N, C-alpha and C positions, 0 to 999 in steps of 0.2 A: 352739075352744080351751077346754079344760077348766080348772076351778079346782083348786087344790092340795088343797082339802078333799074334792073328789070322788075324786081319785086316791089319796089316802092311805088311804081306807076299804078299798081293794082290796089294799093291801100286806100281806105276811106280817109277823107280829110279829118274827120273827128279822131280817128286813130293816130293820124300824123300829128295832130295838135297835142294829144296826150303824150306821144313819144317826144315831141319837142319840149314839153314841160319837164320830162325826165332828164333831158339833156341840157336843161337850163337855157333853152332858146326861147325867144319871144314869140316867134311864129313858126308854124309847121310847114316851112318851104322845103321842097325836096332837096335842093342844092345844099341848104344849110344843114339839114339832118344828115345827109350823106357825108358832108365834110366833118361833122362832129363825130359821127359813128366810126369814121376811119381815122380818128385820132386816138392816141393812147388815153388821153385824159377823158374824152367823151365815152369811149368804150368802158373804161374803168368805172366811170360814174354810173353807167347803165348796169354793169354787172354787179355793182355794190348794192343795187336795189332788188336783186333776185333773192328768192328764198333758197334754202339749202338744197331742197329737192330739185329746183330749177337749175341750180349750179351743177348738180350731179348729172343732169341730163345734158347740159352744155359740155361738160367734161367728157362724157362718153362719145358724143357725136363728133366733137372736134379733136378727140384724141385717138379714137380707134378707127372709125369708119366714116366715109363720106355720107353715107345714108344708113338709116336703121328703120326697121318696121316697128309698129306698136308692139307686136309680139316679142321682138327682141328686147325692147325697152322693158316690157313687163317682166321678162326673165332676169334682166340685169339689175333692175331697181326694185323688183318685188312690190310693184304698186298696180292697182287695178286699171283696166282700160279706161273707164270714165275719168279717172284722175289724170291719166296720160293725155286724154283728150283736152282736159282743161289746161294743163301745163303747156302743151304744144301750142294751143290757141294763144295763150298769153305770150309765149316766146316769139311766135310769128308776128304778133302785133308790135313787138319790140325790135323787129328786123334782125333777129339773131338766128333764125332758121326758116326754112320753107317746108310746106307740107304738100304732098301729092296723095289724094285719096284713091283707094282701090276702086277701079271702075266697075268691078263686078258687084260691089256693094253688098256682098254676102256677109262680110264681117270687117270691121275696121282694124282688126289685128294686122291686116296686110297693108294698111296705110303706112306711108313712109315719110320720114323727115330728112331734110338735107341741110348740109352746111351752106353758108353763103361764101362765095369765093374770096371776096376782099376781107371778110372777117376771119376766114381761115388763114389768110396770109399774115394777118396782124396778131391773131391769138395763138401764140406758141405755147400750147398747153404742156405744162411740165409738172413735175413733182419735185420735192426738195432733194431727193436723191439725184435727179438729173442735174439740178443746179449745183449741188455739191461736187458732182463729177466734173462739171464745167469749170468750177473753181480749181480743182486739182490739175486740170490741163493748163490753166493759166499759170499756176505756180510752177509747173514743170517748164513752161516756156520762159518764165521769168528767170529761172535758174540757167537755162541755155543762154539767155541774153547776158546774164551776169558774167558768164564765162567767156563771152565773145562780144564785148561792147563795141569794139572797133568795126565789126561787120555791119552793125546797125547804124553807126555814125556815118559810114560811107554810102549807105544804101537807104536813104530816107525818101519814101514816096511823097508826092506832092498832092495834098488834098485842099482844093480851093476853099472848101467850106469850114476849114479848121477853126477859124476865128469865131464862128457861131457855136461850134461844138466845145470850145476850150473849157468853159466853166463847168459844163456837165461832165465832160471827160475827167477833169480834175476832181470833181465831187465823187464820181464812181471809183476812181483810183484811190482817193483818200479814205473811202469807206471800205476798202478791202475788196474791191472789184464787184461788189453786189450791194445794191441799195433798193429799198422798196419805193414805189412811186409816191406814197404819202410823205416820206421823208424828203424826197426831192422837191415836192410842192412847197415845203416849208422854207426853201431857199430860192427856188426858181419858180416864176409864175407859170400858171397853166398854159397860157398862150405861148410863152417862150419855149416851154418843154415841147409842145406840139410842133412849133416851127423848127426847133433843133432836130427833132427826130425825123421830120419830113426831109430836112436838108441832107441828112446823112444816109438816107435809104439806099441810094445807088452805090455808096461805098461800103455799106454793111459794117460800119465801125462799131455801132452799139447794138447789142443783142437784147431783145425783150423777151422775158419769160412771164407766163401767167401760172401761178401755183394755186391749186385749189386746197392745199393743206393749211390747217390752222385758219387764220383770218385770210381768206383768199385775196390775192394781191398781185399786181404787176411788179416785176423786179427788173431793174436795168443793170446790164453788165456790159462787158466789152468782148468783141470778137477775139477769141483766144489766139488766133493766128496773127492778129495785128498788135497784140499786147506789147511785144518787144519794141516795135517801132513807136508805139504811143508812149511807153515808159521813157524811152530815150528822148522823146520830144518834150514830155511834160514833167518827168520825175527822175531824171538821170542822176540827180544828186548835186549838192552844192559844190561850187568850186571854192574850197576853203583849205586853209593850212592849219585849222584847229587841231590841237593835240591835247588830250586830257588823260592822265593816268594817276589815280589816287593810291595805287599800291595798297599797303596795309595801314594807311594813315587812320582809317576808322577804328581799327583794333588798337593802334597806339593811342588814339584819343580816349578809348575806354580805359586803358591803363593809366593815362594821365589823370583822368577823372578820379580813378581809384587813389592815385598818389595824393591828390589834392584833398579829397574827403578824409582819407585815413590820417592825414597830417593836420589839417586845420578844422575838420568837422563840417557837418552840414546840418543847420538848425532851422526849425520853424519859429517864426515870430508869433506874437500873440494874435496877429491878424491871420494866422494860419497860412502864411506864405514863407518861402525860404528867404533867409537874410540876403540882402543885396551883395554884401561883401563875399559871401560864400559862392553865390552865382557868378560873380565877376572873376573870382579866383579860378573857378572851373573853366569859364569861357576863355580866360587868358592862357590857359594851359593847352588849348586845342591846336593841333596841326592845321595848316591851311588845306581845305578840301574844295574841289571844283565840281560844279554841276556838269551834266553832259553837254550843255551849250557853251561851256567855258567860263560861266559866271562863278565868282568865288562865293561859297556858302558862308553865311554869317556865323561867327563864332558861337553866338547864342543858339543857333539851330544845331550846330555840331555838338554843343554841350548837352542840349536837351535830348538829342539822339543817343549820346553816350550814357546818360542817366537812364533812359528807357531800356537800353540793352542791359545795363547792370541790374536793373530791376527784374526784367524778364528772364535773365539768366540766373536769378536767385542769388545775386551777389550783394544786392542793396535792398534794405528795408527800413521802415520807420518804426521806432519804438517811442511812442508818444511824440515828442517834438525833436527827437535826436535821430539822425540817420546812422545805422550801423552798416558796415561794409566789410566784405571778405571776398577774396578770390579763390576760396576753397573749391567752389564748383567749376572753376576754370583752370585750376592749377595743372591738371594733366595735359591740357591742350595748349598751354603757353608756349611750348617749343614748336607747335604746329599751328601757325596763325590761320592757315586756310580752314582748319576745323572750327576755329572761333568765328570766322566769317560765315561759314555754313550755319552755325548755330544762330548767328545774328540775323541771317536771311530767314531762317525758319521762324524766328521770333516775330519778324514782320509779317510773314505769311499767316501765323496763328493769331496775330493781334486783332483784338475785338474792342473797339472804342467804348462799347456799352459795358464791358467788364470793368469792375471798380479798379481804377488806377488813376486817381485824381492828381497825384503828386508827380508822377513820372510818365505822362502820356507821350506817345510818339508824335513828333512834329511833322509827320507825313500821313497821308491816307493809307488805309490797309492795302496791301498789295495782293494781287490775285495770282495764285499758283499757275493757272492755265496760261496766263500771258507770259509769266517768267519762263515757264517750260518751253513755250513756242519760241521766245526770243533766243534762249540758249540753244535749242535744237537748230534753229535757222542759222545761227552763227557757226555751229559745228559744221553744217552743210556748206554754207556760203564762204566761210573763213573770214570774210570782211565784207562790209556793205555800207553805203551812205545811210544815215539815220532814216531819211524819207523812204528809201527802198526797203530797208528792214521793217519799217512800220507797215507798209502796205502788204508785204508778204505775211507779216504776223497777223494783221487784221483779217486777211483772207483765210489764214489757217484757223482763226477763231470761228469763222462761219462754218468751215468744214468740221471743226471739233464740236461745234454746237449741234450740227446735224448728227454726228456720230453718237452723241450722248442723248439727245432728245428727239431726234428725227425732225427737228424744226430748225429753220434758219432765223434765229432770234438775235437780238443784240441792239442796244442803243448806240448808234454809230458815234455820236459826239462823245458819249461816256467812254466807250472803248478806246477812242483816240486819245482822250486825256489820260486814261489809265496807262496806256502804252508810254506816253511821255513821262508820267510820274515814275513808272517802274524802270524805264531806261535810266532815269536820273538816280534812282536808288542803287541800281547795279553799278553805276559809275561811282557813287559815293563809297560803296563797299569795295571798290577796286576790282570787281568781277569782270567788268568790261573796261576797255580803254578805247580812246579815239586817236587815230594817227592820221594826220592830214585829211581830216573830214570823214574817215572810214571807221566804223564801229567794228570791234573784234573782241574776242575773248582775250583777256590779259593773262599773264602767267599766273596771277591769283586764280582766275577762273579756270584755267587748265589744271592747276593743282586741285581744284575742287571737283573736277569732272567725275572722278570715281564716287565721291560722296553724292553728287547729283544723280548719278545713275541709280544708286541704291534707293533714292527718293523719287524715282520715276521720271527724271528729266529726259533721259535718253535711253532708248532700248537697244541701240546699236552698239557693237564693240567700240570701245573708246580708243581713239588715236590722238596724239598731240596735234593741235591745230598747226603749231609751228615747232619744228625740231629745236630742241635746246642745244645751244652752242657751248663750247668750252668757256669757263669763266676767264675773263680778261683781267690781267693785273692792272688796276686802274686807280686804286685808292692811295693817296699820299698820307703818310703818318709823320707829323713833325715831332721834333724832340720834346715839345711841350704837350704832347699827346693830342694836339688838334688834328682833325682829319679833313681832307678835301675829297669829297665823294661825288663823282659824276654819276648821278642816279640812273641815267639811261643805259649805263654800261654794266650795271649789276642787277641781279634778280631781285624781285620784291621781297622774297624770303630772306635773302642775305641782308638787304637794307633794313628789314624789320629787326633782325637779331643785332645789328649794329646800333640802330637808333634806340633800342630798349636799354642800352648800356651807355649812352652818351647824352650830353646836353647839346641841343641844336643852337647854333649861333645865327645861321642864315639858311633858309630853306628855298631852293630854286632848282634850276636844272643842275647846278652845282651846289650841293649841300655842304655847308661848313658846320662841323660838330667837334666836340672836344670830350675826351674821356676824363671824367672827374670822379672824385670820391663820392659826391652826392648822387651822381647818376648810377654808380655801381651799387651803392647802398639801397637806392630805390628799387633797382632790379632784384636785389637780394630779398627785399621786403615783400615783393610780389610773389616770391617763390621761384625766381629764375636763377639758374646757375650761369656762370660765365663761360661754360664750355663752348656753346654754339657761337657766342660772340668772338671768342678767341679763334675758333676755327675759321670763321668768315674773314677775319682780319688776315690770317695766314694765306687764305685762298686769293684774296683780292688785293692785298697790299703790294704796291709797286716797289716800295723800298722795304727794308728789313724791319720787322716788328721789334720795337725796343726790348732788350733782354730783360729789363727790370719790370716789364708790364705784368707778367704772370705773378711775380712776387707781390707787386702792389695790389693787384686785384684781390688776392687772398688776404692780404693785410687789411685792406679797407673793409672787406666783408666781415672779418673776424674780430677786429679791434674796435668796431663801432659800438658805441653805447646804444642799446635798444631799450626804449621805454614804451610799454604798452598800457593803454588806459582802457579798462574793461567797463562795459555796462553790467556791473555785477550787483549781487544782492547778498547781504549778510544773513546767514541762516543760523538760528540758535535752537539747539535741542538739548533737553536735560538728560537724555539717554544717549550715551556714546555708541550704543549698538545700532542706533538709527543710521549714523554715519557709516558704520561698517557695512550695513545692508546696501546703502546707496553706492559706496565705492567698490563693492565686490560684484555688483550687477552691471546691467547694460548702461546705467546712468553714471558710470565713473567719470565721464567727460563733463558731467554737470558740475562737479566739484573743481573749482579753479585752484583753491588751496584751503586746507584745514589749518586754522590758526590756533586752535585750542581744542581740548576734548569736547567742548560743548558749542564751538563756533566754527563756521566754515564760510568761505566766500564762494558763492555759486553763480553759475551763468544764468542770466535772466531768461534766456530762451527755454530753460528746462524746468521752469516753475510748475507747469501743469503736471509734468511727469513726477516731480518730487511730491506734489500733493497727493497723487495717486498712491505712492508708496506710503506716505504718512497715514492715509486712511486705513491701510492694512493694519497699522498699529493702533487703530482707534484713537489717534492722537487728537489733541485739542489744537486746532490750527488758527493762527492769527497772521493775517497778511497785511503788510504795510501799515501797521498801527502807528499813530503818532505818539 
């Protein structure tokens, strides 16, 4: 195997000038050409100018053997000898291979081509499978690091050139440990890339791969053995006391939106927008919810999200300019809030902004199931992790997942990074994850959802609780006036949900102050919720005795309240009473709200189409909404 300096001495000046032009050099000087050829940027530029068949030949000779005969090439690539002659001549002029002719000159099938030593050292010929396996090793080493951080904090090697490498290492880490050279060039100049890579050669910190699959490209990654030390130095996680746990507040907000709309209504104006007073009432009813970074979400965003969920779960719809609302489709899940959260998450996964939903759009971007699945599975394995660490493990997993599905290492790095941030925020808003002192983990809400997640493909391993549940502590104080003092960190999210659905909140913080009122009990009853769970949780968590008259009052408030229902109904008139008999005896009996005379009935507006179908069977003369 010859060196590039040996071969270049024998090249004609005109060929050197052509090669210099391909390398974007002004003059064909030997030294400048060698320097450019032995840089990642220069070699990448040259390889990008090759035809597909030339790349195939480079792949074979640099991947399998130091040398190959023309006959071997003919068998491997199935191309005739004259074509091989032309291709090898072209590649020799580009200083990518050398050729030694058969001295016997009987046939050029025995002519051989050879690699160049320096190019061979630089061109780590790979395929996407090899790169994906490299990423798997990195993730395994990351998990070892995560379990034993102290070992790496005490044993940090000293690399004098780290200052030069810092930006590139952080870019590779933030991209999920693999990034193509073209993406790097958008952020770091070509000259800087070459200087950085040259500086790190003796330490072997950065690994360079060249993949011929898809659009052939150089990929930059990190030495898998050095990843734990590099992560500790550059991405060990923020030193923060940030804690965020939204529990079931998103579900409570959906219920509060229902309460407000079912009591005060939601109406469109002539300008085809919702009345300001209606929007304000809904926003004012929202519980405080915090983003994953600790920022408080705006009430308007929380209310928009609640309306989106009500619409997507088929609880809310518009009839002309009036919204109609019902919790009928949620009623069975009301005692099990984790099931409602699961349905809310599924609604966001299925959300398609192009689908017609102009009045109740989601105030967030569509979420990707792949990223959610990776985040959940990573938290199951890691138990807890800083957001930055979780992000890079997830982005690495995306590359591996992309290869498993398509055999390609695809992905827009900046887009995937922002998708991760958005989805982590959504999981925080829904209470599925919590953050304790800067560490992300599955919350008790998320753990309650795990079996449901497994059914939907989030996790194929047997499910074990991330943290063992402890015995409930007696921690809630009930005052004689039925006001409650609730230390929210000391009770489960499920218990807090069942208590807050039956109380009015006075103050919401680490200590929540609430009060049991008639209006709160009536609202819960209107939703279709019984007081059984509420009473059970009070008995479990109450530090002092539950007032004896509470049970009596709960029943009395629910039973003695005057209920007024305002229907979106239509008056139906038929001159034949047999028509009403037909409707009420069949599947449409729910369509009749009340028959008020032999010829008149109040019907549900939703069933008009079905009633018209029945009327046609009678060959009836139908008149709809005549003035």
